[in-house]
MARBALUM-143512 format. One record per residue (C-alpha): residue number from 1; y negated, x, z negated. Coordinates in steps of 0.05 Angstrom, whole numbers. Each point is the difference from the previous one (the first is absolute). Layout:
BEGIN
<rec><n>NUM</n><north>Y</north><east>X</east><up>Z</up></rec>
...
# end
This chain:
BEGIN
<rec><n>1</n><north>-189</north><east>34</east><up>-252</up></rec>
<rec><n>2</n><north>-65</north><east>30</east><up>10</up></rec>
<rec><n>3</n><north>-44</north><east>-11</east><up>62</up></rec>
<rec><n>4</n><north>3</north><east>73</east><up>20</up></rec>
<rec><n>5</n><north>72</north><east>-3</east><up>3</up></rec>
<rec><n>6</n><north>1</north><east>-63</east><up>47</up></rec>
<rec><n>7</n><north>-58</north><east>24</east><up>49</up></rec>
<rec><n>8</n><north>39</north><east>60</east><up>21</up></rec>
<rec><n>9</n><north>69</north><east>-37</east><up>5</up></rec>
<rec><n>10</n><north>16</north><east>-29</east><up>69</up></rec>
<rec><n>11</n><north>0</north><east>-85</east><up>1</up></rec>
<rec><n>12</n><north>78</north><east>-4</east><up>-6</up></rec>
<rec><n>13</n><north>-12</north><east>-79</east><up>13</up></rec>
<rec><n>14</n><north>-23</north><east>17</east><up>65</up></rec>
<rec><n>15</n><north>46</north><east>48</east><up>18</up></rec>
<rec><n>16</n><north>57</north><east>-42</east><up>-14</up></rec>
<rec><n>17</n><north>-39</north><east>-61</east><up>36</up></rec>
<rec><n>18</n><north>3</north><east>-51</east><up>-58</up></rec>
<rec><n>19</n><north>-54</north><east>-36</east><up>-46</up></rec>
<rec><n>20</n><north>-26</north><east>27</east><up>-63</up></rec>
<rec><n>21</n><north>34</north><east>-57</east><up>-36</up></rec>
<rec><n>22</n><north>70</north><east>7</east><up>34</up></rec>
<rec><n>23</n><north>60</north><east>-5</east><up>-39</up></rec>
<rec><n>24</n><north>49</north><east>56</east><up>-14</up></rec>
<rec><n>25</n><north>44</north><east>-35</east><up>45</up></rec>
<rec><n>26</n><north>-48</north><east>1</east><up>57</up></rec>
<rec><n>27</n><north>-21</north><east>71</east><up>-5</up></rec>
<rec><n>28</n><north>74</north><east>15</east><up>-4</up></rec>
<rec><n>29</n><north>17</north><east>-42</east><up>65</up></rec>
<rec><n>30</n><north>-58</north><east>28</east><up>37</up></rec>
<rec><n>31</n><north>15</north><east>71</east><up>-19</up></rec>
<rec><n>32</n><north>65</north><east>-9</east><up>34</up></rec>
<rec><n>33</n><north>-23</north><east>-27</east><up>63</up></rec>
<rec><n>34</n><north>-50</north><east>53</east><up>9</up></rec>
<rec><n>35</n><north>54</north><east>54</east><up>-14</up></rec>
<rec><n>36</n><north>44</north><east>-28</east><up>40</up></rec>
<rec><n>37</n><north>-58</north><east>-3</east><up>57</up></rec>
<rec><n>38</n><north>-21</north><east>68</east><up>-11</up></rec>
<rec><n>39</n><north>58</north><east>40</east><up>-16</up></rec>
<rec><n>40</n><north>2</north><east>67</east><up>38</up></rec>
<rec><n>41</n><north>68</north><east>-8</east><up>24</up></rec>
<rec><n>42</n><north>-23</north><east>-58</east><up>46</up></rec>
<rec><n>43</n><north>-51</north><east>40</east><up>29</up></rec>
<rec><n>44</n><north>25</north><east>68</east><up>6</up></rec>
<rec><n>45</n><north>-48</north><east>58</east><up>-1</up></rec>
<rec><n>46</n><north>-62</north><east>-39</east><up>-10</up></rec>
<rec><n>47</n><north>-41</north><east>36</east><up>-53</up></rec>
<rec><n>48</n><north>-49</north><east>-61</east><up>-12</up></rec>
<rec><n>49</n><north>56</north><east>-43</east><up>-10</up></rec>
<rec><n>50</n><north>28</north><east>47</east><up>-56</up></rec>
<rec><n>51</n><north>-64</north><east>-1</east><up>-27</up></rec>
<rec><n>52</n><north>-10</north><east>-71</east><up>-2</up></rec>
<rec><n>53</n><north>74</north><east>-4</east><up>-31</up></rec>
<rec><n>54</n><north>-20</north><east>44</east><up>-56</up></rec>
<rec><n>55</n><north>-61</north><east>-32</east><up>-14</up></rec>
<rec><n>56</n><north>35</north><east>-70</east><up>-12</up></rec>
<rec><n>57</n><north>57</north><east>32</east><up>-41</up></rec>
<rec><n>58</n><north>-64</north><east>34</east><up>-44</up></rec>
<rec><n>59</n><north>-32</north><east>-68</east><up>-5</up></rec>
<rec><n>60</n><north>63</north><east>-30</east><up>-24</up></rec>
<rec><n>61</n><north>23</north><east>51</east><up>-51</up></rec>
<rec><n>62</n><north>-75</north><east>9</east><up>-16</up></rec>
<rec><n>63</n><north>-8</north><east>-75</east><up>-13</up></rec>
<rec><n>64</n><north>55</north><east>-3</east><up>-51</up></rec>
<rec><n>65</n><north>-27</north><east>55</east><up>-35</up></rec>
<rec><n>66</n><north>-61</north><east>-30</east><up>-5</up></rec>
<rec><n>67</n><north>20</north><east>-65</east><up>-28</up></rec>
<rec><n>68</n><north>49</north><east>39</east><up>-40</up></rec>
<rec><n>69</n><north>-62</north><east>41</east><up>-28</up></rec>
<rec><n>70</n><north>-44</north><east>-63</east><up>-11</up></rec>
<rec><n>71</n><north>59</north><east>-37</east><up>-39</up></rec>
<rec><n>72</n><north>4</north><east>62</east><up>-43</up></rec>
<rec><n>73</n><north>-70</north><east>5</east><up>-6</up></rec>
<rec><n>74</n><north>-8</north><east>-74</east><up>-20</up></rec>
<rec><n>75</n><north>61</north><east>1</east><up>-47</up></rec>
<rec><n>76</n><north>-25</north><east>57</east><up>-43</up></rec>
<rec><n>77</n><north>-71</north><east>-22</east><up>3</up></rec>
<rec><n>78</n><north>14</north><east>-70</east><up>-29</up></rec>
<rec><n>79</n><north>34</north><east>42</east><up>-55</up></rec>
<rec><n>80</n><north>-64</north><east>33</east><up>-23</up></rec>
<rec><n>81</n><north>3</north><east>80</east><up>-12</up></rec>
# end
C-alpha cells in the first residue's frame, strides 16, 4: 500500500483504541466492547453517538480490508509478476 493511501485514511487503531501491534483477537474484542458502549439503541436520539458507532464499524471493517489487501499484496508480490 502506498503512503498516499495511508495518509488519507483514518487511524483505525486509534478509533478501536488498540496498540499498533494488537493481535486480531484483541482488535475483535475491543471492537465488540466499543460497539456495545456506543450502540445507538443505548443512546436514543443522540446523533454524535450514531456517528461514533459508524466510525467504529468503519474502522473494524476497514481494518479487515486493509489486512486482506496487504496479505494479497504480499502473496502476489512474492511470486513476481
